[in-house]
N, C-alpha and C positions, 0 to 999 in steps of 0.2 A: 510250488505245484500242489503240495499237499494241502496248503491253506486254501487254495482255490477250490479244490475238490470238496474239502470239508465244509465250505461255506454253504449254507442252505440257499436253495434257489428260490427266487421270488416269482411265483407263478401267477400272481394276481395281476390282472390287467389294470392299466391306468384308468382312473375314472373318466367317463366321457365328459367332454367339455360341453358347455351350454350350446355352443354353435352346432356341435355334432348331434346333440339331442334334438335340437330344433329341426335340423335337416332330416333326421330319421323320422320324426313325427310328421313332417310334411310329406315325405315319401310314402309313409303308411296311409295317410289320408288320401293322397292321390291314387294309390292302388285300390283303396276301398271305393272311391268315387267311380273310377273307370270300370272296375269289375262289377260293382253293384248295378250300374246301368246295363252292362252286358247280361248279367244274371236276370235282371228284371225283364229285359227284352226276350231272353230265352224262355222264361216262364210265361210271358204273354203269348208266345206262339205255341208253346208245348202243352200248357195246361188244358186247352180244349181237347187235344188229342188224348191226353191222359183221362179226362172225364169221359169221353166217348168209349175208350177201352175198358175202363172200370165198370161203366154202366152196362156194357155188353156182356159182362160176366156175372151180373146179378140175377137173382130170381125175379119172377114176375111181380111179386109183392114188394120186394125191396127196391126195385127200380122206380116205384112210385113214391118212395119215402125220401127223406132228406139224407140218408146215409151216403157217404162218399166211397167207402171201401166195402167190397162184397163180403158178406158173412160166409158164404160158400161160393166157390169158383165154379160157375156153371158153364163149362166149356162146350156143353151140348147145344148152347144157343147158336153157335156157328153152324152146326150141322142142321139145326132146324131152319135157319135162315137160308142155307144153301139148298135145302130140299124143297123150298117153296116152289110151287108150279110156275114155270117160266123163268126161274132164276138162271138156270144153265143156258137157256136160249138167249137171255140178255147178255151173258158172258160171251157167248159165241158171236153175237152181233157186234158187241163192242170191240172184240179182238179183230173182227173183219174190218170194221170201220176205222179203228185206230191203226192197225198194222198195214192194211192195204193203202189207206190214205196217206200214211207217212211215207211209204215207199214211192208212191206216185208223186207226192209233193217234192221229195228230194230229187228224184230223177228228172222231173220236169223243170225244177228251179235252177239246178246247177248250170246247164248250158246258157240260160239267160243271164245269170249272174256273171258267168265267165265272159260273155260277150260285152256286158256293160263295164266290166273291170279291166279287160285287157285289149279289147278292140278299139280302134279309133275310126269312127265313121260319122258321117253327117247325121245329125239328129240324135246323137247319143245322150246329150244332156236332156233333150226333150223326152226321150224314152225313160230316163231315170226319173224325171219329174212326174211322168204318168204313173210309174210304179209307186212313187211316194204318195201321189194323190189317191191311188186306190187303197193305200193303207189308211188314209183318213176317212174313207167312205164307210159309214156304218152299214153292217149287213141288213139292218132293218129297213134301210132306204130302198133296197132292190128286192126285198123278200116277196112282194106281191107279183111283180112281173116274172121273177124267177119261178115262183110256184105255179103261175099260170102256164109257163113254158113246160116245166117238167110234168105237171099233173094233167094239163089239158092237151098239149101237143104230143108229148111222148108217153103219156099214161104210165108214169112211174111213181105215182103217189102210193103211199103205203109201203115203200121200200127205202133203203138207205142209199140207193144208187144216185139220187139227186145230190147227195152230199159227197159221195166218193168220186164220181166222174169228173166234176170240176177240178179236183186236185191234180188230175193228169195234165192240166194246162197251166200249172205253176201257181204260186201263192205270192202275193205282193210282199208280205213281211219276210218270207223265207228268201225271196230273191234279193231284197235289200240287205238282209243280214249276211247272206253269202257274198254279195258283191262287196260289202264293207270288209269282210275277212279276206277275200281274194286280192284286194288292193294292197294288203300288207305283204303279199308274196312278191319279191323283187322281180321286175320285168326281165332281168338278165337270165333267169332260169328259163323263161318262156322263149326268149330270143335264142338261147343256146340250143334248145330242143328244135327250134325251127331251122337253125343252121345245120344241125345234124340230119335234117331231112324228115323230121316228124311232121305229120299233118296236124291240124288243129284238134281233131278228135283224139289222136294219139297223145298229143301234148297234154290235153286235159286229163286223160285217163292215167298216163304214166308219170307225169311230172307234177301237175297242179293238184290233183285230188289227194295223192299221198301227203302233200304238205298242208292240205286243207282239212284234214280229218277232224280236228277240234271244232272247226266251224260247221262242218257237215253234221257232226254229232249234236251240236247245240241246236241246229235247225230241226233235226229229227226228233229230239226230245221235246222241243217246243210244240211241234206239230202233233206228236203222240199225246202229250198232256192235253192239248186243246181238244183233240178228237175224243179222248177218253172221258173228259169232263163235259163235253158238249151236251147241253140240254135243249137249247133253242132249236137247233136243226132237227133232231129227231122228233121234237114236239110238232114242228110244222109239217114234216113229210111222212112220219111213221106213226103218228098217234092213233090213226084209225086201224092199224094192224098190230095187235099185240105180239105177233110172231116176228116183228121187225124192231121191237123196242130194244134200246140199249140200257146199260146199267144205270146211267144218270136219270133217264126217264122212267125206267122200271122201278127205281128206288122210291119215286114219288107215289107210285101205285102201291108199293109195298108198305109205305108209311100210312097210306089211307086205310089199308086192310088191317094193319096192326097199330092203330093209333093209340091204344092203351098198353100195348106190349113194347115199352120203350127199350127193354133189354134186347128184344129181337131186332127192333129198328136200328139200334146202335151196332148190333152184330153185323147186320147187312151193310151198314155204313163202313165198318172196318174192312169187310171183304171187298168193298168197292175201292177204298183208299189204299189198301195194302199193295197192290201191284205198282201203283204210281210211286209210292214211297220207296219200294224196293228198287225200281228202275232208276230213280234219282240217286239212291244211296250208292249203287254200284257204278253209275255213270257220272257222278258229280264232278270228278276231276276233269273229264273231257268237257262237260257242260260249262263249268266255271272258266276253264281255259278258253273255250270258244267264245263265250260272251265277253270276256276280258279283252282278248286280242281283237275283237271286232271293232272296237272303238279307237284303236291305235292310230289308224290312218284313214282318212275319208276323202 
């Protein structure tokens, strides 16, 4: 026993074999290859935002130079951009357009999607094909007759109502996306609710919608982002009235007025992008889950 304890312990590891060194080298190269592509993709999407953010914090003279990092951090550029006449009005109009439009789209699209997903009636496939065909129709094709209707017949040019009111009648993409998600909900839940005496409306509100929250969240975010970034619609209907401009269209006017003040233009751009980034950051889990589950069953 004493001899065993007095014997010095050999703590050195056995030298790696050539096969082990080759496997370790191969694993290291694979790790570098996979993560380098991910890092390159992340930089490709992130660097433009970093450039905009850094430029927005530069002084007037430095923004026209080749410098990439501000010498002094000019946080007052955001206050100057926000204090621009009309900027607060653009914010209010954009919130009205995006918020009210999102609510109307979700409320009007859910019943149609539920009917296409859970009802069995003659012409259901034809109705679904019509919805899909409306998704393939570019808005530029119908812009002239739609403008003549809203501007000449209803005299609503110079306002955002020609863009908001149609959302109360559903959106083809939202209907299709919700329908695809609702098909993943087993029919047994709906049948059980009907057996218990629930009507279709109560079944939709009490049974289906709680299970379809990720899909509804995805549709709401898609519609909110579309309305927030929409430039074509406000240009067509609200360009003649500065009081009805949105942030996307007003930013073009801001850039024209400050074409040499790139720091202020970038500060205004950050103020326009920030709400969308924050909304997606806090709702990304529901958004990704809704988009992922939508394609499970069709």
